[in-house]
Every structure is written in structure tokens, then in C-alpha cells.
Biotite code that builds the C-alpha atoms (Angstrom):
import biotite.structure as struc

atoms = struc.array([
    struc.Atom([147.341, 94.697, 85.603], chain_id="A", res_id=1, res_name="MET", atom_name="CA", element="C"),
    struc.Atom([145.401, 96.329, 82.657], chain_id="A", res_id=2, res_name="PRO", atom_name="CA", element="C"),
    struc.Atom([143.471, 99.411, 83.275], chain_id="A", res_id=3, res_name="HIS", atom_name="CA", element="C"),
    struc.Atom([139.812, 99.401, 82.577], chain_id="A", res_id=4, res_name="ALA", atom_name="CA", element="C"),
    struc.Atom([138.530, 102.128, 80.235], chain_id="A", res_id=5, res_name="VAL", atom_name="CA", element="C"),
    struc.Atom([134.939, 103.002, 79.663], chain_id="A", res_id=6, res_name="ILE", atom_name="CA", element="C"),
    struc.Atom([134.537, 105.183, 76.560], chain_id="A", res_id=7, res_name="ALA", atom_name="CA", element="C"),
    struc.Atom([131.529, 106.280, 74.562], chain_id="A", res_id=8, res_name="ALA", atom_name="CA", element="C"),
    struc.Atom([130.545, 108.905, 72.092], chain_id="A", res_id=9, res_name="THR", atom_name="CA", element="C"),
    struc.Atom([127.157, 110.561, 71.610], chain_id="A", res_id=10, res_name="GLY", atom_name="CA", element="C"),
    struc.Atom([123.941, 109.924, 73.448], chain_id="A", res_id=11, res_name="ILE", atom_name="CA", element="C"),
    struc.Atom([121.375, 107.215, 72.761], chain_id="A", res_id=12, res_name="PHE", atom_name="CA", element="C"),
    struc.Atom([117.793, 108.161, 73.020], chain_id="A", res_id=13, res_name="THR", atom_name="CA", element="C"),
    struc.Atom([115.359, 105.146, 72.466], chain_id="A", res_id=14, res_name="PRO", atom_name="CA", element="C"),
    struc.Atom([112.474, 105.574, 70.077], chain_id="A", res_id=15, res_name="GLU", atom_name="CA", element="C"),
    struc.Atom([110.112, 104.880, 72.844], chain_id="A", res_id=16, res_name="ASP", atom_name="CA", element="C"),
    struc.Atom([110.522, 106.939, 76.013], chain_id="A", res_id=17, res_name="SER", atom_name="CA", element="C"),
    struc.Atom([108.609, 108.679, 78.733], chain_id="A", res_id=18, res_name="ILE", atom_name="CA", element="C"),
    struc.Atom([109.270, 111.836, 80.753], chain_id="A", res_id=19, res_name="SER", atom_name="CA", element="C"),
    struc.Atom([110.183, 111.766, 84.422], chain_id="A", res_id=20, res_name="ASN", atom_name="CA", element="C"),
    struc.Atom([106.725, 113.291, 85.164], chain_id="A", res_id=21, res_name="GLU", atom_name="CA", element="C"),
    struc.Atom([104.986, 110.476, 83.253], chain_id="A", res_id=22, res_name="GLU", atom_name="CA", element="C"),
    struc.Atom([107.113, 107.919, 85.112], chain_id="A", res_id=23, res_name="LEU", atom_name="CA", element="C"),
    struc.Atom([106.278, 109.447, 88.524], chain_id="A", res_id=24, res_name="VAL", atom_name="CA", element="C"),
    struc.Atom([102.577, 109.618, 87.644], chain_id="A", res_id=25, res_name="ALA", atom_name="CA", element="C"),
    struc.Atom([102.510, 105.941, 86.579], chain_id="A", res_id=26, res_name="ALA", atom_name="CA", element="C"),
    struc.Atom([104.326, 104.799, 89.725], chain_id="A", res_id=27, res_name="TYR", atom_name="CA", element="C"),
    struc.Atom([102.104, 106.913, 91.986], chain_id="A", res_id=28, res_name="ASP", atom_name="CA", element="C"),
    struc.Atom([99.033, 105.287, 90.332], chain_id="A", res_id=29, res_name="ALA", atom_name="CA", element="C"),
    struc.Atom([100.504, 101.835, 90.791], chain_id="A", res_id=30, res_name="TRP", atom_name="CA", element="C"),
    struc.Atom([101.331, 102.502, 94.450], chain_id="A", res_id=31, res_name="ALA", atom_name="CA", element="C"),
    struc.Atom([97.910, 103.866, 95.227], chain_id="A", res_id=32, res_name="GLU", atom_name="CA", element="C"),
    struc.Atom([96.209, 100.766, 93.621], chain_id="A", res_id=33, res_name="GLN", atom_name="CA", element="C"),
    struc.Atom([98.471, 98.486, 95.547], chain_id="A", res_id=34, res_name="TRP", atom_name="CA", element="C"),
    struc.Atom([97.715, 100.247, 98.817], chain_id="A", res_id=35, res_name="ASN", atom_name="CA", element="C"),
    struc.Atom([93.962, 100.062, 97.981], chain_id="A", res_id=36, res_name="THR", atom_name="CA", element="C"),
    struc.Atom([94.248, 96.359, 97.119], chain_id="A", res_id=37, res_name="ASP", atom_name="CA", element="C"),
    struc.Atom([96.170, 95.601, 100.320], chain_id="A", res_id=38, res_name="ASN", atom_name="CA", element="C"),
    struc.Atom([94.391, 98.024, 102.777], chain_id="A", res_id=39, res_name="ALA", atom_name="CA", element="C"),
    struc.Atom([93.282, 95.161, 105.112], chain_id="A", res_id=40, res_name="ARG", atom_name="CA", element="C"),
    struc.Atom([96.789, 93.810, 105.472], chain_id="A", res_id=41, res_name="ALA", atom_name="CA", element="C"),
    struc.Atom([98.249, 97.278, 105.848], chain_id="A", res_id=42, res_name="ILE", atom_name="CA", element="C"),
    struc.Atom([95.689, 98.123, 108.551], chain_id="A", res_id=43, res_name="ALA", atom_name="CA", element="C"),
    struc.Atom([96.439, 94.881, 110.354], chain_id="A", res_id=44, res_name="GLU", atom_name="CA", element="C"),
    struc.Atom([100.282, 95.521, 110.304], chain_id="A", res_id=45, res_name="GLY", atom_name="CA", element="C"),
    struc.Atom([100.906, 92.561, 107.960], chain_id="A", res_id=46, res_name="GLU", atom_name="CA", element="C"),
    struc.Atom([102.221, 94.891, 105.164], chain_id="A", res_id=47, res_name="LEU", atom_name="CA", element="C"),
    struc.Atom([103.749, 98.336, 105.029], chain_id="A", res_id=48, res_name="GLU", atom_name="CA", element="C"),
    struc.Atom([102.159, 100.902, 102.766], chain_id="A", res_id=49, res_name="PRO", atom_name="CA", element="C"),
])
């Protein structure tokens, strides 16, 4: 059976990228908006926050 080999050189950094802090802030804003939009269903136990 042949052996699998994964090999690479260097590092690829895309032209468009965001920091981890920016990613967390964007996700937190989305989650807060989702919770606000679904507050009734969350309060009634139909959805989890």
C-alpha cells in the first residue's frame, strides 16, 4: 500500500484577510443581532441563545 505524504513549502497569506480580533468582533455582533431578532422564541424555549 502506498504511503500518503503531505508536503508544502512556505506560507500562503491571502491578499484579503482579517485578524482574529476582527473575526471575533464580527461574530459577536452577528450573534447579538441573532439573539435580538429571535428574543421571543428564545424566551419561550423554542430556540437556544
